[in-house]
Chimera marker file (.cmm) of the C-alpha trace (Angstrom):
<marker_set name="trace">
<marker id="1" x="-43.718" y="-14.247" z="-14.392" r="1" g="1" b="0" radius="0.5"/>
<marker id="2" x="-46.433" y="-15.727" z="-12.229" r="1" g="1" b="0" radius="0.5"/>
<marker id="3" x="-50.010" y="-15.310" z="-13.394" r="1" g="1" b="0" radius="0.5"/>
<marker id="4" x="-51.983" y="-15.592" z="-10.150" r="1" g="1" b="0" radius="0.5"/>
<marker id="5" x="-55.665" y="-14.801" z="-10.205" r="1" g="1" b="0" radius="0.5"/>
<marker id="6" x="-56.388" y="-11.613" z="-8.301" r="1" g="1" b="0" radius="0.5"/>
<marker id="7" x="-59.233" y="-11.443" z="-5.790" r="1" g="1" b="0" radius="0.5"/>
<marker id="8" x="-62.097" y="-9.151" z="-6.739" r="1" g="1" b="0" radius="0.5"/>
<marker id="9" x="-61.677" y="-5.523" z="-5.633" r="1" g="1" b="0" radius="0.5"/>
<marker id="10" x="-63.562" y="-3.949" z="-2.746" r="1" g="1" b="0" radius="0.5"/>
<marker id="11" x="-65.569" y="-0.978" z="-4.054" r="1" g="1" b="0" radius="0.5"/>
<marker id="12" x="-65.419" y="2.055" z="-1.730" r="1" g="1" b="0" radius="0.5"/>
<marker id="13" x="-66.925" y="5.387" z="-2.822" r="1" g="1" b="0" radius="0.5"/>
<marker id="14" x="-67.143" y="4.114" z="-6.429" r="1" g="1" b="0" radius="0.5"/>
<marker id="15" x="-63.388" y="3.293" z="-6.461" r="1" g="1" b="0" radius="0.5"/>
<marker id="16" x="-61.786" y="-0.158" z="-6.562" r="1" g="1" b="0" radius="0.5"/>
<marker id="17" x="-59.493" y="-1.104" z="-3.669" r="1" g="1" b="0" radius="0.5"/>
<marker id="18" x="-57.564" y="-4.259" z="-2.784" r="1" g="1" b="0" radius="0.5"/>
<marker id="19" x="-56.452" y="-5.364" z="0.674" r="1" g="1" b="0" radius="0.5"/>
<marker id="20" x="-52.661" y="-5.685" z="0.984" r="1" g="1" b="0" radius="0.5"/>
<marker id="21" x="-51.176" y="-7.956" z="3.656" r="1" g="1" b="0" radius="0.5"/>
<marker id="22" x="-47.531" y="-7.110" z="3.054" r="1" g="1" b="0" radius="0.5"/>
<marker id="23" x="-45.240" y="-5.357" z="0.559" r="1" g="1" b="0" radius="0.5"/>
<marker id="24" x="-42.742" y="-8.005" z="-0.558" r="1" g="1" b="0" radius="0.5"/>
<marker id="25" x="-40.562" y="-5.996" z="-2.968" r="1" g="1" b="0" radius="0.5"/>
<marker id="26" x="-40.359" y="-2.706" z="-4.868" r="1" g="1" b="0" radius="0.5"/>
<marker id="27" x="-38.416" y="-1.627" z="-7.934" r="1" g="1" b="0" radius="0.5"/>
<marker id="28" x="-38.162" y="1.490" z="-10.067" r="1" g="1" b="0" radius="0.5"/>
<marker id="29" x="-38.111" y="1.222" z="-13.860" r="1" g="1" b="0" radius="0.5"/>
<marker id="30" x="-37.150" y="3.919" z="-16.342" r="1" g="1" b="0" radius="0.5"/>
<marker id="31" x="-39.980" y="4.732" z="-18.738" r="1" g="1" b="0" radius="0.5"/>
<marker id="32" x="-39.021" y="7.308" z="-21.338" r="1" g="1" b="0" radius="0.5"/>
<marker id="33" x="-37.750" y="10.320" z="-19.389" r="1" g="1" b="0" radius="0.5"/>
<marker id="34" x="-39.606" y="9.374" z="-16.217" r="1" g="1" b="0" radius="0.5"/>
<marker id="35" x="-39.724" y="6.513" z="-13.748" r="1" g="1" b="0" radius="0.5"/>
<marker id="36" x="-42.373" y="4.009" z="-12.707" r="1" g="1" b="0" radius="0.5"/>
<marker id="37" x="-42.438" y="2.240" z="-9.343" r="1" g="1" b="0" radius="0.5"/>
<marker id="38" x="-43.595" y="-1.390" z="-9.309" r="1" g="1" b="0" radius="0.5"/>
<marker id="39" x="-44.622" y="-3.117" z="-6.089" r="1" g="1" b="0" radius="0.5"/>
<marker id="40" x="-44.993" y="-6.843" z="-5.354" r="1" g="1" b="0" radius="0.5"/>
<marker id="41" x="-47.637" y="-7.376" z="-2.668" r="1" g="1" b="0" radius="0.5"/>
<marker id="42" x="-49.043" y="-10.303" z="-0.740" r="1" g="1" b="0" radius="0.5"/>
<link id1="1" id2="2" r="1" g="1" b="0" radius="0.2"/>
<link id1="2" id2="3" r="1" g="1" b="0" radius="0.2"/>
<link id1="3" id2="4" r="1" g="1" b="0" radius="0.2"/>
<link id1="4" id2="5" r="1" g="1" b="0" radius="0.2"/>
<link id1="5" id2="6" r="1" g="1" b="0" radius="0.2"/>
<link id1="6" id2="7" r="1" g="1" b="0" radius="0.2"/>
<link id1="7" id2="8" r="1" g="1" b="0" radius="0.2"/>
<link id1="8" id2="9" r="1" g="1" b="0" radius="0.2"/>
<link id1="9" id2="10" r="1" g="1" b="0" radius="0.2"/>
<link id1="10" id2="11" r="1" g="1" b="0" radius="0.2"/>
<link id1="11" id2="12" r="1" g="1" b="0" radius="0.2"/>
<link id1="12" id2="13" r="1" g="1" b="0" radius="0.2"/>
<link id1="13" id2="14" r="1" g="1" b="0" radius="0.2"/>
<link id1="14" id2="15" r="1" g="1" b="0" radius="0.2"/>
<link id1="15" id2="16" r="1" g="1" b="0" radius="0.2"/>
<link id1="16" id2="17" r="1" g="1" b="0" radius="0.2"/>
<link id1="17" id2="18" r="1" g="1" b="0" radius="0.2"/>
<link id1="18" id2="19" r="1" g="1" b="0" radius="0.2"/>
<link id1="19" id2="20" r="1" g="1" b="0" radius="0.2"/>
<link id1="20" id2="21" r="1" g="1" b="0" radius="0.2"/>
<link id1="21" id2="22" r="1" g="1" b="0" radius="0.2"/>
<link id1="22" id2="23" r="1" g="1" b="0" radius="0.2"/>
<link id1="23" id2="24" r="1" g="1" b="0" radius="0.2"/>
<link id1="24" id2="25" r="1" g="1" b="0" radius="0.2"/>
<link id1="25" id2="26" r="1" g="1" b="0" radius="0.2"/>
<link id1="26" id2="27" r="1" g="1" b="0" radius="0.2"/>
<link id1="27" id2="28" r="1" g="1" b="0" radius="0.2"/>
<link id1="28" id2="29" r="1" g="1" b="0" radius="0.2"/>
<link id1="29" id2="30" r="1" g="1" b="0" radius="0.2"/>
<link id1="30" id2="31" r="1" g="1" b="0" radius="0.2"/>
<link id1="31" id2="32" r="1" g="1" b="0" radius="0.2"/>
<link id1="32" id2="33" r="1" g="1" b="0" radius="0.2"/>
<link id1="33" id2="34" r="1" g="1" b="0" radius="0.2"/>
<link id1="34" id2="35" r="1" g="1" b="0" radius="0.2"/>
<link id1="35" id2="36" r="1" g="1" b="0" radius="0.2"/>
<link id1="36" id2="37" r="1" g="1" b="0" radius="0.2"/>
<link id1="37" id2="38" r="1" g="1" b="0" radius="0.2"/>
<link id1="38" id2="39" r="1" g="1" b="0" radius="0.2"/>
<link id1="39" id2="40" r="1" g="1" b="0" radius="0.2"/>
<link id1="40" id2="41" r="1" g="1" b="0" radius="0.2"/>
<link id1="41" id2="42" r="1" g="1" b="0" radius="0.2"/>
</marker_set>
């Protein structure tokens, strides 16, 4: 697990957003009866 510091979010219409250069990887994890998608971004 890498603990990189995240840049501050850009606030647009009172909502936080981050700029994503590229999606590096995705995975789906089972959580209870559902699923959760995790995304690694650059």
